[in-house]
N, C-alpha and C positions, 0 to 999 in steps of 0.2 A: 504494500500500500504506500502511495506517495505521501510525502510530508504535507502537501497541500490538502489532500483528502483527509488525512488524520486531523489536521487543524480544523477543517470544515466540519467533520463529524463531531469533534470534541466541543466545538462551539454550539452546535445544534443540540447535542446531548445535555449540555448545560442550560441552554435557553428554553427548550421545550418543557422540561419538568418545572422550571421556575414559572413559566407562563401557565401551565396547568394548575400549579399550586395557587397562583394569584387568582385564576379563574374560579377555583373551588372556594377560596376564601371570600371572594366578592359575591359569589352565588349564595353561599350560606348567610353572609351578612345581610344581603339584600332581602333574602327570604325571611330572615328573622325580623327585620325592620317592618316588612309589609305585614307579616302575621301579627306582630306586636301592635301595630296600628289597629288591626281588626279587633284584637283582644281588648285594647284600651277602649274602643268604641262600645263593645259589649259590656265592659265593666261599668261604664257610665249608665248604660241602660239597665243593668242589673240592680243598681241602687234604686232607681225609680220603681222597677218591678217588685223589689222586696218591700218597699214602703207601701205600694198599692196592695199587695197580697196580704201583708200583715194587717193593714187597716181594714181590709175586707173581712178577714177572718174575725177580728175583734168586733167589728160592727155587726156581722151576721151570726155571731156565735150564739147557739142555743143549747149547747151541750159541750162535749169535748171538742177542743180546737181541731183535732185530727179529723173528726167527723164533719165539721164545718168545712174544712179544706177539701175533703173528698167530695162533698156535695157541690161546692162552688168551683172546683177545679176547671171544668170545661168552660165556664163563663170567664174565669180569670185568664185562662190560656188564650181564649179567643180575643178578649179585649187587648191583652198585651201584644199578641201577634199582629192585630190590625194596627195598633198604635205604633209599634216599633219596627214592623216590617220584617220580622224574622219568625222562624218556626220556634214554637214554645212547647215544652213538655213540663208537666208537673208530676212529681213522684212523692210517695209517702215514705215512711221510715223503713218499709219492707221492700223497697226497690220496685214497687208496683207503679206502673205509669197510670196516673189518675186522669190525665188529659194530654192529648197530642194534637196540635192544630193541623197536622198533615196526616194523621192516622197512620203513621209509619213508626212502628216500634223497633227498637234496637234488639238485636238478637242476643245481647249480653250486657251485663252491667259494666259500665266503664269506670275507670279510675277517678275521673272528675266527680262522678256521682258519689262514690265512696267518701271522698274527702269533703264534699259539700254536706253530706249527712253527718259528718263529724264536726261540722261547724265552720268549715273553712271554704272560702271561694276557691274554685279550681277550674282549670280549663285543660283541654288537650286537642290536638289536631289529629284527626283520623284520616288515613288515606282512604279515599273513596273514588268512585267513578261517577261522573267525568272529572270531578274536581275534589280537592281535599275538603273535609268537613270540620269546622271549628265547633267544639262542644264546650260551653261555658255554664257552669253550675253554681248556683248561689243558694245558701240555706235559708229556710223560712223560720223565723223565731216568733214564738208566742210565749210570754211569761218566761223569757230567757231559756226556753227549751226549743230544740229543733224538732219541728213536726213534719218537715218535708223539704223539698227543694224545687227551685225553678231552673230549668235548663234551656238555654238558647242554643239552637242548632243553625249555624250560619254556613252555607256552602261558600267556599272561597273561590268562586268561579272567576270573578274579575281579577282577584289577586293572582290566581293561577295563570290567567291569560297574560297579565302583566309580567309575571315571572317568565312565561314562555317567550314573550317578545324580548324581554331583557336577555334571556339565555341565547336567543337567536342572534341578537345584536352582539352579545359577547362572543359568540362562536364566529360570526363573520369578522368581527374586529380581530379576534385571535388568529383567524386564517390570514387576514391581511397583514397583521404584524408578523406572522410566521413567514409569509412570502418576503416581506421586507427584510426580516432577520436572515432568511436563507441568502438573499442577495448580498446583504452586508457581510455575512459570514464568508460567503464565497469571495467577495472583494478583499476582505481582510486576510483570508487564507492565501489568496494570490499575492497580495502585497508583501506577505511574509515569505512565501516560497519563491517569488520571482527573483529577488536578489540572490537567494541561495542557489537557484538554478543557474543564474548568471555566473556566480562564482564557480559552479561546477563546469560550465562551458568554458570559462576563462582558464580553469585548471587543465582542461583538455587541450585548449589552444596552446597553453604554455608547454604542455607535454609534447605537442607537435612542432614546437619551435617558434610559434608566433608570440614573441615577447612584447610586442607593442600593443596588444589587446588591452582594453580598459572597459570597466562597467560603470554604470551610473550609480552614484552614491545614494543609498537608501535614506528615507526619512527617519528610520530607526537608528538611534545612536550606536547601538551595539553592532548592528549589521554594517553601518557606515564605517565603524572602526575596523571591522573585519575586512571590508572592501579596501580600505586604505592600506591595511597590512598586505593584502594580495598585490596591490599596486606596487608597494615598496619591494615585495619579493620579486615581482616581475622586473622591476627596474634593476634590482641587484643581479638577477639571473642574466638579464640582457647585457649588463655591464661586464659581468664575468665572461659571458660568451664572446662579447666583442674583444675583451682583453685576450682571451684564448685564441681568437681568430687572428688578432694582430700578432700575437707571439708565434702562431703557426706560420703566418706570412713572413715574419722576420726570419724564422728558421729556414723556410724554403728559399727566401731571398739570399740568406747567408750561404746556403749550400750552392745556389746557382752562382753567386759571386766567387765563392772559393773555387768552384769548378772553372770559372773563367780565369781566375788568377793562375791556376795550375796549368791552364791550357798553353800559356806562352812558353814556359821552359820545356814542356812536353813536346810541343810542336817543333821547337828548335832541336831537341834531342833526336826526334824522329827524322827531321830533315837532314841533319848531319849523318845519321845512321844510314839513311837511304842513299846519301851522296858518296859515302866512303867506297862502296864497290865500284863506282864509276871513276874514281880518281886514279890518275896514272903515276903521279910522283909521290914519293914518301913525304915530301914537305907538305903537300896538300892534305894527305891523310893525317899527318901529325897535327895540322891546323884544325881539321875537323874534330879529331879526338880532343884537342884542347877546348874547342867550343862545347863539346858534349860534357866534358868535365866541369867547365864553368857553369853551364846551364843546370847540371845535376846539383852542384853545390848551391846554386841560386834557388832551385826548387826545394831543397832540404831546408834552407834558411826560411823560405817562404812558408813551408808547412809549419815550422816551429813558430813563426810569427802569427800565422792564422790561428794556431791552437791557443797561443797566449791571448790573442785578441778575443777569441770565442769564450775563453774562460772568464775574462773580465767584462765581456759584453760590449767591447768597443767596436768601432766600424772597421771592416777589413780593408777600407780604402784610405790609406795614409800615403800622401804624396810628398815628395821632397824636391820641389822645382830647383833647378840649377841652370847655368848657361851651358848649353851643349850643341854639338853639330848635328842638325837634323838630317843632313845628307848621309852621314856615316851610320846613323841609327836606321835609316831607311835601307841602306845597303845591306846591313846585317839581317834585317827582316826579309828582304828579297832573297838573300843568299839562302835563308832557311827554307823558303817555299819554292825555290827555283826548280828542284826536281819535280814538284807537283805541277808547276807551270808548264814544264816540258812535257809531262805526261799528258796533260789535257790540251796541249798545243795552243797555249795562250802566249801571245807575244807581248812582252813587257817593255815599255819605253820609259826608262827612268831619266828624266831631264833635270834632275836636281843637281845643284852645284853646292859646294861647301858653304854653309851659312849658319850663324849662331842664333839659337832661339832660347827662350826660357821654358824649360820643360823638365819633367822627371824622366830620365832615360829609360828606366825599366817600364814605367807605365806607358810611355810613348811607344816603346817597342811592342808592348802588349796591344795597344790600339792599332798600330800598323799591321801586326800579324792578324788581328781580328778582321780588319778590312780586306786584307789580301786573301784570307781564308774564305770570307764570304763571297768574294769575287770568283774564287775557284769553284766553290761548292754550288752556289745558287744562281750566279748571273748568266751562265752559259755563254760567256763572252769569248771572243777570239783575240781581242786586243785590250790592253790595259795601259793607260798613260798616267805618269806621275809628273806633275808640274808644280811650279811655285810662283807666287805673286807677292810682291812687297808693297807695304803701305807704311804710314808713319808709325803706327803702333803694333802692327801685326805682320808676321810672316805666314802666308797662307800656302798650304800644301793641298793640291787637288788630286783626287783619284777619279779617273774617268774610264768607264768601260762601255763597250758596245753590246751589252747583254740584254737580258729580258726586261730589266727595270724593276722598280719596287711598286707595290700597290699604294694607292692613295691613302688607304686606311692606316698602313704602317707608317707612312710619312707623317700623316696628321697626328698619329699617336706619338711619334718621335718628337714632333715640334711642340706638342702640348704637355709633354712629360716634364715633371719637376725633378729636383735633385733627390727627393725622398720617395719617389714613386717606386713601387715594386710590381713585378709582373707575375702572372699566375703560372707561366711556363716559359721555358727557354727554347720552345720548338721554333725552328727556322732561325733567322738572323735578327729578329727584333730585339731580343734581350741583350745580345752583344752590342748592338748599336746604342742602346740606352746606356749601357755601362761605359762605352767609349765617350758618350756625351758627358756623362758625369765626371769621368776622369779628366777630360779636357777642361771642364768648368773648374775643377779643383786645382788645376795648375795654371789657372788664369786665362785659358784659351776658350775657343768656341768651336762648335761643330755644326755643320748644316748639310742638308741633303737636297739635291734636285734630281728628279727622275721622271722619265716618261716611259710607260710600258711599251716594250717593243723597240725602243730607241737606245736606251742605256741609262746609266746612273752616274752622277757626279757628286762626290763627297768632298767637302772642303774642311780642312783642319786649320784653324787660325791660331797660331802660337804667338805669345807676346814677344815683341822685339826687345833685346837687351837695351837698346838705345831709349826705349820708352819708359824704362823703369825709374829713371830720375824724375820724370814728370808724373807718372802714374804707377807707383810701386804696388806690388801685390800685397794683399792683406796678410798673407802668410809671412811676409818679410817684415811687416810693421808691428806684429804682435810682440 
């Protein structure tokens, strides 16, 4: 059984007995008042009847008063009945009916007659058909002795009809009040159960992951406090879930970035390893082995640094800009990927000349290897050109290929990405480009992409010029 139905039945089970009790009390009280009014009227008439009967017996007395009463009883009863408009009976001390104005004798002696013969006025209401019958008996005194009684028999027909009408009115009123009570009880039960049902639905939504759900506060203070507690719990759960989600994104982002960090030395090691079998002189082989050794030590140091940074929760991107030759860094990167360029028959035109820029050599090499690796893997290009352009503050290096080009969605995402953005996956080359952009920004440079699908892609790396540091120093140097 639902809570609403239980509250509904409980209210009705309390209301209906109370209404029945009030109905019974009102019915009995009204009946007593109506009957008492009739008794009071007969009581007044009985005084006059006693006086008339006693005077008649004393005036007509020729022997014993009892005999005089017996002889004059029909006349007395007839006179009193006509004068007072009620049925009159006169009885002697032996309970014999001496006179009855309607010639209807009772089949038994009633209690009121017994008490009247003992000297006390008495009455009783006898159930009869079609209406109750009021019996009022008064003793007849002569010389301070009871010689008989006068009984008034009054059918309570009008009183019974009045009671019936009142009972019908009460019954109709009771039914109307019951209908109203049923409606009010139903509304009240709904008002109590609705917020509880809303709390139940809210709990289900919270269980399904919808933490933003809310319910209307109830007019009842206790339920309102419970709803507020549910809201606070939902806010706390949503906050914890968001924190866990952010931590999960940070972990995934950290793993992706660590993978990207390790990609540079691994690419160099693989490039030199693939190149050694093709070398003809011992000097070239020795040089390649030297590069492998250097990159291996660099990778080991990088792993140790990443573990330390992961332990203390610091960012894995720490750059140390210095003044370096961008042409030599580019040549090293090209040297690493040259075997793969030859494998895929990609012609590389490196038009750079020695020039100094402000950059972190390791991070810059990582950027260049990432761009070259993307060109080899995804561009389907046949030619790749590296050029430079000089301005007052920047030395710009451009990579142009004649490949497939990049999608507008990827370029728009790249342009709108901030330094703190993370990506859900590193599928394709989108994540690597975002890291390259962040690395360029951290060492004071910029990165931009222009591409048309089917024509090719141009990526520009703008490094700070050493000559511009005097006028516009990097923030990392001014801290």
